C-alpha positions in Angstrom: 0.0 0.0 0.0 1.4 3.4 -0.9 1.7 5.7 2.0 1.7 9.5 1.9 5.1 11.1 2.8 3.7 12.8 5.9 2.8 9.4 7.3 6.5 8.5 7.2 7.3 11.9 8.7 5.0 11.2 11.6 6.6 7.8 12.1 10.1 9.2 12.0 9.1 11.8 14.6 8.4 9.1 17.1 11.7 7.4 16.8 14.0 10.1 18.1 11.4 11.3 20.6 12.4 8.5 23.0 16.0 9.9 23.0 14.9 13.3 24.3 16.4 13.7 27.7 17.7 17.2 27.9 15.2 20.1 27.4 15.8 22.3 24.4 14.2 25.8 24.6 12.3 26.8 21.5 11.4 30.4 20.5 9.1 32.1 22.9 7.8 34.6 20.4 4.3 36.0 21.1 2.1 36.1 18.0 0.9 39.7 17.9 -1.8 38.8 15.3 -3.4 36.4 17.8 -4.7 39.3 19.9 -4.5 37.2 23.0 -0.7 37.4 23.0 -0.2 33.6 22.6 2.9 31.7 21.7 2.7 29.3 18.6 2.3 26.2 20.7 -0.5 27.7 22.7 -2.7 28.5 19.7 -5.7 26.4 18.6 -4.6 26.8 14.9 -1.1 26.5 13.4 1.0 29.6 13.3 4.5 30.2 12.0 7.0 33.1 12.8 10.0 34.2 10.8 12.3 36.5 12.7 16.0 37.0 13.6 18.6 35.1 11.7 16.0 32.8 10.0 14.2 35.8 8.6 17.5 37.3 7.4 18.4 34.1 5.7 15.1 33.6 4.0 14.2 37.2 2.9 13.7 37.8 -0.8 12.2 40.5 -2.9 8.6 39.4 -2.3 6.6 38.1 0.6 5.7 34.9 -1.3 9.4 34.0 -2.0 10.3 34.8 1.6 7.7 32.5 3.1 8.0 29.7 0.4 9.8 27.3 2.7 7.2 27.2 5.5 4.9 24.2 5.6 1.6 24.9 3.9 2.8 28.1 2.4 3.8 28.7 -1.3 4.4 31.7 -3.5 1.9 32.5 -6.3 4.5 33.8 -8.7 3.9 36.2 -11.5 7.5 37.3 -12.3 10.2 38.8 -10.1 8.1 41.7 -8.9 5.1 39.6 -7.8 5.0 36.8 -5.3 1.8 36.7 -3.2 1.7 34.1 -0.4 -0.6 31.1 -1.1 -1.7 29.2 2.0 -3.2 25.7 1.9 -4.1 26.1 -1.8 -5.9 29.4 -1.2 -4.8 32.7 -2.7 -6.0 36.2 -3.6 -8.6 37.7 -1.2 -8.7 34.4 0.8 -5.3 35.2 2.2 -5.3 38.4 4.2 -2.2 40.6 3.9 -1.5 42.9 6.9 1.0 45.5 8.0 1.0 45.3 11.8 -2.7 44.3 11.9 -4.2 46.4 9.2 -4.6 45.8 5.5 -1.7 46.5 3.0 -4.3 48.5 1.0 -2.8 47.7 -2.3 -4.4 46.0 -5.3 -2.7 42.6 -5.0 -6.0 40.8 -4.3 -7.5 42.2 -7.5 -5.2 40.4 -10.0 -2.3 37.9 -9.7 0.0 40.3 -11.5 -0.3 43.0 -8.9 2.4 43.2 -6.3 2.1 43.1 -2.5 3.5 46.4 -1.1 4.9 44.9 2.2 8.7 45.1 2.0 10.4 41.9 3.4 13.8 43.7 3.8 12.2 46.1 6.3 10.3 43.4 8.2 11.3 42.8 11.9 9.0 39.7 12.0 6.6 38.0 9.7 3.7 36.0 11.2 1.6 33.4 9.3 -1.7 32.3 10.7 -3.0 29.3 8.8 -6.7 28.3 8.4 -10.0 30.2 8.6 -10.1 30.7 12.4 -8.6 34.2 11.9 -11.8 36.1 12.7 -10.1 39.2 14.0 -9.1 40.2 10.5 -12.0 39.1 8.3 -14.2 36.0 7.8 -13.0 35.9 4.2 -9.5 34.9 5.2 -10.3 31.2 5.0 -6.8 30.5 3.8 -5.0 32.4 6.5 -3.3 35.7 7.4 0.2 37.0 6.8 1.1 39.8 9.2 4.3 41.8 8.6 5.7 43.6 11.7 7.9 46.5 10.9 9.5 49.4 12.9 8.1 52.3 10.9 6.2 53.6 14.0 8.6 53.5 17.0 7.2 51.7 20.1 10.1 52.6 22.5 12.9 55.1 23.0 16.3 53.6 22.3 18.3 53.1 25.6 21.4 54.8 24.2 19.5 57.5 22.3 19.8 55.8 18.9 20.0 52.4 17.2 20.0 51.3 13.6 20.6 48.8 10.9 22.5 48.9 7.6 22.6 46.1 5.0 23.9 45.5 1.5 23.2 42.4 -0.6 23.7 41.2 -4.1 22.8 38.1 -6.1 24.1 36.4 -9.2 20.9 35.2 -11.0 19.6 38.7 -11.7 22.6 40.9 -11.0 20.6 42.3 -8.1 21.9 44.9 -5.8 19.9 46.0 -2.7 20.6 48.4 0.1 18.7 48.8 3.4 18.9 51.3 6.2 17.0 52.1 9.3 17.7 54.5 12.2 15.6 55.1 15.4 16.6 58.0 17.6 14.9 59.5 20.6 15.1 61.3 23.9 12.7 61.6 26.8 9.3 60.6 25.6 9.8 61.1 21.9 11.3 58.8 19.2 11.7 59.1 15.4 12.3 56.4 12.8 13.6 56.7 9.2 14.2 53.7 7.0 14.4 52.7 3.4 15.2 50.1 0.7 16.6 50.5 -2.8 16.6 47.4 -5.0 17.7 47.1 -8.7 17.5 43.7 -10.4 17.9 42.8 -14.0 16.2 40.0 -15.9 17.0 36.8 -14.1 18.8 33.8 -15.5 16.9 30.5 -16.0 17.8 26.9 -16.5 20.4 26.6 -19.2 22.1 29.9 -18.5 23.0 32.3 -20.1 19.3 32.2 -21.1 17.2 34.9 -19.3 13.5 35.3 -18.6 12.9 38.4 -20.7 11.2 41.3 -18.7 11.8 39.7 -15.3 13.4 42.8 -13.8 12.3 44.4 -10.5 13.3 47.8 -9.3 11.9 49.0 -5.9 12.4 52.2 -3.8 10.8 52.3 -0.4 11.1 55.1 2.2 9.4 55.7 5.6 9.5 58.4 8.3 7.8 57.9 11.6 7.5 59.5 15.1 6.0 58.5 18.4 5.2 59.7 21.9 6.2 56.9 24.3 4.9 57.0 27.9 4.9 54.6 30.8 1.5 53.1 29.8 2.0 52.9 26.0 2.7 54.9 22.9 1.0 56.8 20.1 2.8 57.3 16.7 2.4 58.1 13.1 4.4 57.2 10.0 4.4 58.2 6.3 5.7 55.8 3.7 6.3 55.8 0.0 6.9 52.9 -2.4 7.9 53.2 -6.0 8.1 49.8 -7.8 8.7 49.0 -11.4 8.7 45.4 -12.7 8.1 43.5 -15.9 4.7 42.0 -16.8 5.6 38.5 -17.9 3.2 36.6 -20.1 1.2 39.8 -20.9 -0.5 39.5 -24.2 -3.0 41.9 -25.7 -5.7 40.9 -28.1 -8.5 42.6 -30.0 -11.4 41.4 -27.9 -14.9 42.5 -28.6 -18.5 41.5 -28.1 -20.3 39.7 -30.9 -23.9 39.8 -29.6 -23.6 38.3 -26.1 -20.4 36.4 -26.7 -16.8 37.6 -26.5 -14.3 37.0 -29.4 -10.6 37.8 -29.4 -8.3 38.3 -32.4 -4.8 39.6 -33.1 -3.9 43.2 -32.3 -4.0 45.5 -35.3 -0.7 45.9 -37.0 -0.8 49.7 -36.9 -1.0 49.6 -33.1 2.6 48.2 -33.0 3.7 51.2 -35.0 1.9 53.6 -32.7 3.5 52.0 -29.7 7.0 52.2 -31.3 6.6 56.0 -31.6 4.9 56.3 -28.2 7.9 54.6 -26.6 10.0 57.7 -27.4 8.1 59.5 -24.7 9.9 57.4 -22.1 13.3 57.3 -23.7 16.1 57.3 -21.2 14.0 56.1 -18.3 15.3 53.4 -16.0 13.3 50.6 -17.5 15.0 51.0 -20.9 18.2 49.8 -19.4 16.8 46.3 -19.0 17.0 43.6 -21.6 13.3 43.1 -21.3 12.4 46.7 -22.3 10.0 45.4 -25.0 7.9 43.6 -22.3 5.0 45.6 -20.7 5.8 46.7 -17.2 4.1 48.0 -14.1 4.9 51.4 -12.7 3.5 51.3 -9.1 3.4 54.1 -6.5 1.9 53.9 -3.0 1.7 56.8 -0.5 0.6 55.5 2.9 -0.1 56.9 6.4 -0.1 54.7 9.5 -1.4 55.7 13.0 -0.6 53.2 15.7 -1.1 53.3 19.5 -1.4 51.1 22.6 -2.5 52.1 26.1 -2.4 49.9 29.2 -5.4 50.1 31.6 -7.4 52.5 29.4 -10.7 52.0 31.1 -12.0 50.2 34.2 -12.1 46.5 33.5 -9.8 46.6 30.5 -6.1 45.7 30.4 -5.1 47.1 27.0 -6.4 49.3 24.1 -4.8 48.8 20.7 -5.5 51.2 17.8 -4.4 50.8 14.2 -5.4 53.1 11.4 -4.0 53.3 7.8 -4.8 55.3 4.7 -3.3 54.6 1.3 -3.2 56.4 -2.0 -2.3 53.6 -4.4 -2.0 53.7 -8.2 -0.2 51.6 -10.8 0.1 52.0 -14.5 0.6 49.1 -16.9 2.8 50.5 -19.7 3.4 49.0 -23.1 5.3 50.6 -26.0 5.9 53.7 -23.9 2.2 54.5 -23.3 -0.2 53.7 -20.4 -2.6 51.0 -21.4 -4.3 50.6 -18.1 -4.3 52.5 -14.8 -5.5 51.1 -11.5 -6.3 53.5 -8.6 -7.0 52.3 -5.1 -7.8 54.9 -2.5 -8.4 53.0 0.7 -8.5 53.3 4.5 -8.6 50.6 7.2 -9.1 51.2 10.9 -9.5 48.8 13.9 -9.7 49.2 17.6 -9.2 46.3 20.0 -9.9 46.3 23.8 -8.6 43.5 26.0 -10.8 43.0 29.0 -9.8 41.7 32.4 -10.9 38.2 33.3 -14.7 37.9 33.8 -15.9 34.6 35.4 -12.6 33.2 34.3 -12.9 34.3 30.6 -10.3 36.7 29.2 -10.8 38.2 25.8 -10.7 40.9 23.1 -13.5 42.8 21.6 -13.4 45.4 18.9 -14.4 46.8 15.6 -13.0 47.4 12.2 -14.0 49.5 9.2 -12.6 49.6 5.7 -13.4 51.8 2.7 -12.0 51.0 -0.7 -12.5 53.3 -3.7 -11.2 51.3 -6.7 -11.1 52.3 -10.4 -9.5 50.8 -13.5 -9.3 52.9 -16.6 -7.9 52.1 -20.1 -7.6 49.0 -22.2 -8.0 46.5 -19.3 -10.8 48.2 -17.4 -12.6 44.9 -17.1 -14.1 46.0 -13.7 -16.3 49.2 -13.3 -15.3 51.8 -10.7 -16.5 50.6 -7.3 -16.7 51.8 -3.7 -16.6 49.0 -1.1 -17.5 49.6 2.5 -16.9 46.8 5.0 -17.6 47.1 8.7 -17.2 44.4 11.4 -17.5 43.7 15.1 -15.6 40.8 16.6 -15.1 39.0 19.9 -12.4 36.5 20.9 -12.5 34.8 24.4 -10.3 32.3 26.2 -10.7 30.2 29.3 -8.0 28.2 31.0 -8.7 25.2 33.3 -5.7 23.2 34.3 -4.1 21.6 31.2 -6.9 22.9 28.9 -7.3 26.2 27.2 -10.6 26.9 25.4 -11.1 29.6 22.8 -14.3 31.0 21.2 -14.5 33.6 18.4 -17.3 35.6 16.8 -17.3 38.1 13.9 -20.1 39.8 12.0 -19.5 41.8 8.9 -21.6 44.3 6.8 -20.5 45.0 3.2 -21.9 47.3 0.7 -20.5 47.8 -2.9 -21.5 50.7 -5.1 -20.6 50.1 -8.8 -20.8 52.7 -11.5 -23.5 51.7 -14.0 -24.3 48.5 -12.3 -26.7 47.5 -9.4 -25.3 48.0 -5.9 -24.9 44.9 -3.8 -25.1 44.4 0.0 -23.9 41.3 1.9 -23.8 40.2 5.5 -21.7 37.5 7.0 -21.3 35.9 10.4 -18.3 33.8 11.3 -17.5 31.9 14.5 -14.9 29.4 15.8 -14.4 27.2 18.7 -11.1 25.5 19.7 -9.2 23.9 22.5 -5.6 23.2 23.3 -4.8 20.3 25.7 -1.3 20.3 27.2 -1.5 16.6 28.0 2.2 16.4 29.0 4.9 18.9 30.0 6.3 19.1 26.4 3.2 18.1 24.4 0.0 19.8 23.3 -3.0 18.8 21.1 -5.0 21.6 19.4 -8.4 21.1 17.9 -10.6 23.7 16.2 -13.9 24.0 14.4 -15.0 27.1 12.5 -17.7 28.5 10.3 -16.5 31.4 8.2 -18.3 33.4 5.6 -16.6 35.3 2.8 -18.4 38.0 1.0 -17.9 38.2 -2.7 -15.4 40.9 -4.0 -16.2 43.6 -6.5 -14.2 41.7 -9.2 -16.1 38.5 -8.7 -19.4 40.4 -9.0 -18.8 42.8 -11.8 -15.9 41.7 -14.0 -16.8 41.8 -17.7 -14.0 42.0 -20.2 -10.5 41.0 -21.3 -7.6 40.7 -18.9 -4.3 40.6 -20.7 -2.2 39.6 -17.7 -4.0 36.2 -17.4 -4.9 36.0 -21.1 -8.6 35.7 -20.2 -11.9 37.3 -20.6 -13.4 37.5 -17.1 -17.1 37.3 -16.5 -18.5 38.2 -13.1 -21.9 37.4 -11.6 -23.8 40.0 -9.6 -26.0 37.2 -8.2 -23.1 35.6 -6.2 -23.9 35.0 -2.6 -21.7 34.6 0.5 -19.5 31.5 0.6 -19.5 29.5 3.8 -16.5 27.5 5.0 -16.7 24.7 7.6 -13.2 23.9 8.8 -11.9 21.2 11.2 -8.3 20.7 12.1 -6.2 18.8 14.5 -2.6 19.8 15.5 -0.2 17.7 17.5 2.8 19.5 18.9 5.9 18.7 20.9 7.4 22.1 21.8 10.4 21.2 24.0 13.1 18.6 24.2 15.6 17.4 21.7 12.8 16.4 19.4 10.1 18.9 18.6 7.3 18.8 16.0 4.1 20.2 14.7 1.8 18.0 12.7 -1.6 19.2 11.3 -4.5 17.6 9.5 -7.4 19.7 8.2 -10.6 19.4 6.3 -12.3 22.5 4.9 -15.7 22.2 3.2 -16.8 25.4 1.5 -20.5 25.8 0.5 -21.0 28.0 -2.6 -17.3 28.3 -3.2 -16.5 31.1 -5.7 -14.0 30.2 -8.3 -12.9 31.2 -11.8 -14.2 28.4 -14.1 -12.9 27.9 -17.6 -16.0 27.8 -19.8 -14.2 25.8 -22.5 -15.1 28.3 -25.2 -12.4 28.9 -27.8 -12.6 32.7 -28.2 -9.3 33.1 -30.2 -5.9 34.6 -29.8 -4.8 32.1 -27.1 -7.4 33.7 -24.7 -9.6 31.7 -22.4 -13.0 32.7 -21.2 -13.5 32.3 -17.4 -16.6 33.0 -15.4 -17.0 33.3 -11.6 -19.2 30.4 -10.4 -20.4 29.0 -7.1 -20.2 25.3 -6.3 -19.5 23.3 -3.1 -15.8 22.5 -2.7 -13.6 20.5 -0.4 -10.1 21.1 0.7 -8.2 18.5 2.6 -4.6 18.5 3.6 -1.7 17.8 5.9 1.4 19.7 6.9 4.1 19.2 9.4 7.7 19.8 10.6 9.8 17.5 12.8 13.1 18.8 14.2 15.7 16.6 16.0 18.5 18.3 17.9 21.2 15.6 17.2 23.8 17.5 19.2 24.4 21.0 20.6 25.7 22.0 17.2 23.6 20.0 14.8 19.8 19.7 14.1 17.9 17.8 11.4 14.4 18.9 10.3 11.9 17.0 8.1 9.1 19.0 6.7 6.3 18.5 4.2 2.8 19.6 3.1 0.0 18.5 0.8 -3.4 19.9 -0.2 -6.2 18.6 -2.4 -8.9 20.9 -3.6 -11.9 19.6 -5.5 -15.5 20.4 -6.3 -18.1 18.2 -4.7 -20.7 16.2 -6.6 -18.3 15.0 -9.2 -17.1 18.4 -10.3 -13.4 17.5 -10.5 -10.3 19.2 -9.2 -9.9 22.9 -8.6 -7.4 24.9 -10.7 -3.9 26.0 -9.7 -3.6 23.9 -6.5 0.1 23.3 -5.7 1.5 19.8 -5.6 2.8 18.1 -2.4 6.2 18.7 -1.1 8.6 16.8 1.2 12.1 17.9 2.4 14.9 17.8 4.9 17.0 20.6 6.4 20.3 20.3 8.2 21.5 23.1 10.6 25.0 23.1 11.9 27.1 25.4 14.0 30.7 25.2 13.0 31.9 27.6 15.6 30.2 30.1 18.0 30.4 32.6 15.1 29.8 30.5 12.0 26.7 28.5 11.3 25.4 26.9 8.1 22.3 25.3 6.7 21.6 22.8 3.9 18.1 22.2 2.6 16.7 19.8 0.1 13.0 19.3 -0.9 11.1 17.7 -3.7 7.9 19.1 -5.2 5.8 16.4 -6.8 4.5 16.3 -10.3 1.0 17.9 -10.3 -1.4 15.8 -12.3 -4.6 16.5 -10.4 -6.0 19.0 -12.8 -9.1 21.2 -13.4 -10.7 21.3 -16.8 -8.4 22.7 -19.5 -5.5 22.8 -17.1 -2.1 21.3 -18.0 0.2 19.1 -15.9 3.3 20.6 -14.2 6.5 18.6 -13.8 8.0 18.1 -10.3 11.4 19.4 -9.4 14.1 19.1 -6.7 15.3 22.2 -4.9 18.7 22.3 -3.2 19.8 25.3 -1.1 22.5 26.2 1.4 23.7 29.1 3.5 26.6 30.2 5.7 26.3 33.0 8.2 29.2 34.6 10.2 28.5 36.8 13.3 31.1 39.3 14.4 31.3 42.4 16.6 33.0 45.7 16.3 33.5 48.3 19.0 30.0 49.8 18.8 28.2 47.4 16.4 27.4 43.8 15.6 27.6 42.5 12.1 26.6 39.5 10.0 28.1 38.3 6.7 26.0 35.7 4.9 26.2 33.7 1.7 23.4 31.6 0.4 22.7 29.5 -2.6 19.3 28.7 -4.2 18.3 26.2 -6.8 21.9 24.8 -6.8 20.8 22.0 -9.1 19.8 24.5 -11.7 16.3 22.9 -12.1 13.8 24.1 -14.7 11.0 25.1 -12.4 7.4 26.1 -13.3 4.9 27.2 -10.7 1.6 25.3 -11.0 -0.3 28.0 -9.1 0.6 30.7 -11.7 -1.6 31.7 -14.6 1.5 32.0 -16.8 3.3 28.8 -15.7 3.6 27.5 -19.3 5.3 30.7 -20.4 7.5 31.6 -17.5 10.3 29.6 -15.9 11.4 30.4 -12.3 15.0 31.6 -11.6 17.9 29.2 -12.1 21.0 28.7 -9.9 21.6 31.7 -7.7 24.1 32.9 -5.1 23.3 35.8 -2.7 26.0 37.6 -0.7 25.1 40.1 2.0 26.4 42.0 5.0 24.2 43.4 7.8 25.3 45.7 10.6 23.3 46.7 13.7 24.3 49.4 16.1 
């Protein structure tokens, strides 16, 4: 009988467990996105944290690439400038992207070719909450939440009056050069923070170098200035940030799409349009993008201007321990430019605000209650304006409670949302959704816990799913929305077994998520011409099942071995077949070794399986093997500490295609790569 790789992983975890005689302390990081300030092993649902040396080692240009190695997490790639995290087969609006608890307020959930504006090189910590029991941030986050914690708003005054970081890094696969700086200074009750990143990367090399993926460049400039008043009971601060990002649009193909009666048809672009674009390109002559080899490829010119207000106050009111305020406003726009002229422009003027109040224990229950409001004014103009201008208003109230009795911790959550969407020239839509969850963690032995959770989450349809009607060149599709879509309802159950201390530690999770009225982009099968496909948003019942896990054995004080893997299956019920763009299973091993107190290294190998569980009109994707390694040296100067690191990725130079990407058949992932960097803290 063939056994799934995670079955072997579970078996292997039990062998070294009997050797565990000396306790080994794990990270004691508190998950800020949990609201109840819990550590990962105390939570009812799985959570991952990247911070410190591990975060420095894994950071890449996008969040998806940075989190790619975590069990259950993949990157939905769309070229070097776009890598949105995909959790348990869910992507887009089903994975909530946050900056310290509030929405990133970009347009990354609208289309897979739109970048997430969180900058990994400025992250102090990245938290990943997996599964739909994330009711504090939206019932629609049935895949999970990615919360990036940064320093843009100071939360304390440096002890010596100032502190900072400087970092330089370069890689070989794209001739990338990046610089990072951050300085916090303060005196008395006031602190200021200034930070920034500059990244320039050319087209990256692919399998069989010197071949390159044309148009895969990525240039990013990010700057932030913040200030805070810090008192004995908390802080209140504000920050202003700007991001300017320019990256190639891979796989982008225009076509002359038009309605013939009620049906769409697409043909080749008119020949004279190419001549117009050639002359129009002179308008941008000399600009930075012309230096790249992929200058003939359409590109995105993205700008975001963002304000953040953050504050925390201890003992704000009688009966309450803590008040936590987060407010953000973003003026976002990006232009898709081809042949020197703007084909499409996306504007997203959005605000998100949330207030949390942690109450003192009441009849043994301790919890958080609060509210959230979001307003999104979205408009697309130009050739790809396949969605009418919309204004989305979403308001929510939420409550999360916990009760501890001996070795048991119980958790209950409730959230209700109101959403109204106004669409220009189309009927307005209103939806309501109620989500709740119940879970428990049983610490049945000093080093072991068993977590179990049940949840019912409702996701409200997005404006794009309701109103899309027209060609989308990025995905080479004509998208057809449905104003009659209802809320989708997810029923999730999961079980997590953890061993969180000792020489052997592990976290193993099984989950089952049945979604009634699941909204997905179905290929209609109509041949509309010019390599375009027609997709329409439909609702059918769907089922997601999966497993993920990680087992770490501390073989000696200097050496640790980790086995990890994940697998997810997404299918439509009632014989509807498999869902599209579900990643294949993965199994790997990681070796960590400390050569000296100052020098440590890591070697990692994993195998991604061949994906042959396909939706209608989807093609198979070959499996591949990924080998990576890293070396890190820690040193100290008189007034500063420093790290020098060298890492290698895809050392086997595999030809890799991302099954979760719309353009996987046209775009190959980067080939063999070496990254060298130096980071200094003072």
